[in-house]
C-alpha positions, 0 to 999 in steps of 0.5 A: 500499500502506498505511504499515507500522509499524516493529514490522510490518516487523521481524516480516516480517524476523524470520519470513523469517530462518532461525532454527535452527542445525542445523550449526556456524558458526565465525563464530557461535562467534567472536562468542560468544567461542568461537574454533573454529579446528578448524572451519576448520583444516586448510583444507578441500581440494577434490576432485581431479576437481573441480579438474580440471574447474574448471581445464579450464573456467578455461582455456577461459573465459580464451581466450574472454575474451582472444579475444572480449571487448573491455572497451573496447567495453563501456565505450564503448558502455555495453552488452554485445554480444549476441555476447558473451552468446551466446559465454558460453552456448556455453562453458557460462558461464551454467550454471556452477553448474547441475548436469550432468543439466540441461545445466550444468557443475556447477562448485563454488562455489570454481570458480565464484568463481575464474571470476568473479575472471577475468571481473571482472578484464576487465570488472565489468559482465560479471562482474555479468551472470553473477553476478546470473544464477546467484547470485540469478537463476533457477537458484539458487532453483529448484536449492534450492527448486524441484520436480523438474518446475521443474527440468527445465523451467527449469534447461536454459533457464538454461544457454542464457538469462540470468535476473534477480532482481526484488525492489526497487521504486521505494518499497521497498528494504531493507524488504520489509515494504512490497513492493507488487507483487501476485500475485492468484490467479485463481478457478480457482486455475491461475494468479496475475496479477501487477501492479506495478513493479520497479526495478534489475532487473539483467539485466532488459533481456536476461533470458529468465527472471525470478524475481519476488518479489510479495505474494499477498493473504491470504484464508480458507484462503490464507496469502498473503505475499511469494511467489516466481515464475518468470516468462517475460520474454516474457509479455504485459503485461511492459514494460521502461520504462527502461534504467538508467545508473550511475556504474560498471558501464556495461555492466550491463543493468539496468532498470525492469520493469512488470507489468500483468495478467501471467498466471503459471501456479501451477506457476511458484511456487517454494515455498509462498505466503509463503515468497518472502522466506525463499527470497531470503534463503537463496539469498543465503547463498552468492549473496553470495559472488559479490561478494567474488569480484569484489572479490578479483579487483579487488584482485589486479589492483590489486596488479599494476598497483601493482607495475608502476607503482611499479617504473617511475615515479620521483620525486625520484631514486628509484622511487616505491616506495622512498618510505614513503608509497607503500610503505605503500599498496602493502603495504596492497594486497598484504596485503588482496589476500591477505586477500580471497582467503583469506576468499573461498576459505575460505568457498567451500570451506565452501559446497562441503562443506556441513558448516557453517552459513555464513550469517554467514561469507558475509555477513561476506565480502560486507561485508568484501570490499566495504569493503576492495575500495573502499579498495584501488581508491582507493589504486591511483588515488592511487598512479598520481596523475593517470593514475589519474584519467585515463580509459583511453581518454584515456591510450590516445589520447595513447600511454600504456598504457590502465590503467582505474584510475578505471573500476575505482574506479567499478565497485567503488563498487556493491559497498558497495550491492549485495545489502545495503548496508554499513549493512544488512549490519551489522544483518543480521550483528548480529542473527545475532551477538546471536541467543543473547543475544536468546534468553536475554533473551526476555521481558526486552526484549519490550515486550508481555510482563507483569512475571511473564514478565519476572521468569522470563526475568531468572532464566533469564538469570541462570543462563545468564550466570553460567555463560557469562561466566566462560568469557570470561576465560581460555583458550588465547589467554593461553598462549604455547605455543598454536598452535605449529603456526603457528610454522614454522622460517624464517617469521614466527610466526602463533601470536601473531596466533591468540592475539590473535584468541582473546583479542579474540573473548572481548573481543568477546563481553563487549562485546556482553553489556555493550551488551545489559545497558546498552541491552536491547531498545533495543540494536537502534537502537544501529546505531553500536555494533552496526556496530563489533561486526560490523566487529570480528568481520569483522577477526577472521574475516579474520585466521583465514582468512589464517592458515589459508590461509597454513599450507595454502600452506606445506604445499603448497609451503614456498617459496611458504608462507614468502612467504604467511606474510610477507603473513599476518603483515603483514595480521594486524599491520595488522588488529590496529591496526584492531581495537584502534581499533574496540574503543575506539570502542565506548564513546568515540564521537560517536554520540549527538551525531550523532543530536542533530545530525541532528535539528537539520539535519532541523528546518531549524536549519542552513539558513544553511549551505546558502546560497551554492550552486545545486542543478542537479537543481531549479534552472535552465530545464532543469528545466521542459523535463524529461519527467516519468515513466519515461524512454523507452528506444531498446533495448526488452527483448531476451532473449539466449541 
């Protein structure tokens, strides 16, 4: 495929972005300096029947995981046994999010997430298999965008068979404008012929159905563009060329899949030609919540292990929990576990209600949970010391409890990359957060607009900001009696934290405006600034979720509520420190120096710094013996279900 310019790449991404806001968004308002607590408080409650069905399935799933899944075997063999996958299908786990009319369980997003928390606590690769199948695999896009015929044909199969999502290519990661896999229509219009290679196809080694993104060529009377297809994995011309291995998730069924003259019926196309990327991004609005579920589960498990270990392990005559350095780490894990669950459950309930636009909330949940989850895992390893670094198998071999702390650290690392890396998530969320500013700026920042258009845009912007900016100075956050319902007797007051969120929200909006005024169209390249803007918003969203959840728990059970208020107070105090630091770094940082230093590195000015080491990936006799091209696999494609 010919090179794609930066402008063309941005155009493709912008066309795929959902641009309308038909429903209110708590996070969008937060970035604009409007703290709409009414959009999340009282905490959305689940329907009693939904709770009953969800709890019944969790009980079945728990029994299955205890009696039929051995996570040590998955880690040792780097493979999920076929009987485990078949067993998951038997209890309905492959159809958790599929409606009952198609044979699925029809669980809510809330209970789907709870199931992933449970599965992930046993083995993260098993959780990845289920989430890749149902969050981004065939069920979700077909459910959202498929025809009635497609739903009847494919959804019952997805209850029995694993599916996979294929977008990434060897030369295409986060820039879909360069997608090279082709889908050429046949002359009779009855089918498309797929050719290309897909990389990192999670579940691709065992899937029976695939959802594939491919480029349809533009032609007269044909829009073309990136298009979504459901493809049967047994179709002639599909080969799995490699089963990939990774730092963590050793049981994950992830491979390289090649399409060579693969005929796909036109009836298998999801949506219109050219709508594939928009379908993928819309699917991810809720699909991304599977990763926060895994991270929340890891944090809850980390708290359990840290509590047990810190209570029994002694150092210098006292339990290690009695030392402030360790106590601080355990406190961070406890507060973070509560926050991650709060963010996850609030966002899931909003997804179930479908009364709010949660595209920013889901993205913030993914970003925040993946970063905090990784830090929690690292802190657990540090608390356990040498036993945290030692493998569970080695611990068991010498008679100790086999706690897989190091495995969890390896498994958790991918969440900062999966389904949008932290850096990409920063840009994606920032684009939505500054959408109002970009809409106002319009032709001011458009390099192709003429002076007349820029002048009119400047005048319109002046009117908008003259009304908007004064509102970012005062509000309930300055009134000591605000949010009094969050200051119950006998528990720490959370009212002050909500006042902080409101003031910080307005400060965040002002900072975004200052950045826009300073850099205008060039602000999209100020990724350090935008990343900090997003991180501040993520902390404020988490603080809001924590306060709202603590209040919900207090109303249900006053005793548990007091404990929840204590954790919420601790988390908010920790978060405020982080927010204040991020605000300071908006304007005091080394961003410009970093860019200049990298220019020197790439120009070779610092090659002397690389002397004195060897690179075993390029140097050594084993390099000459390496076989070029894709590695062969000892286990070819094996659909399971």
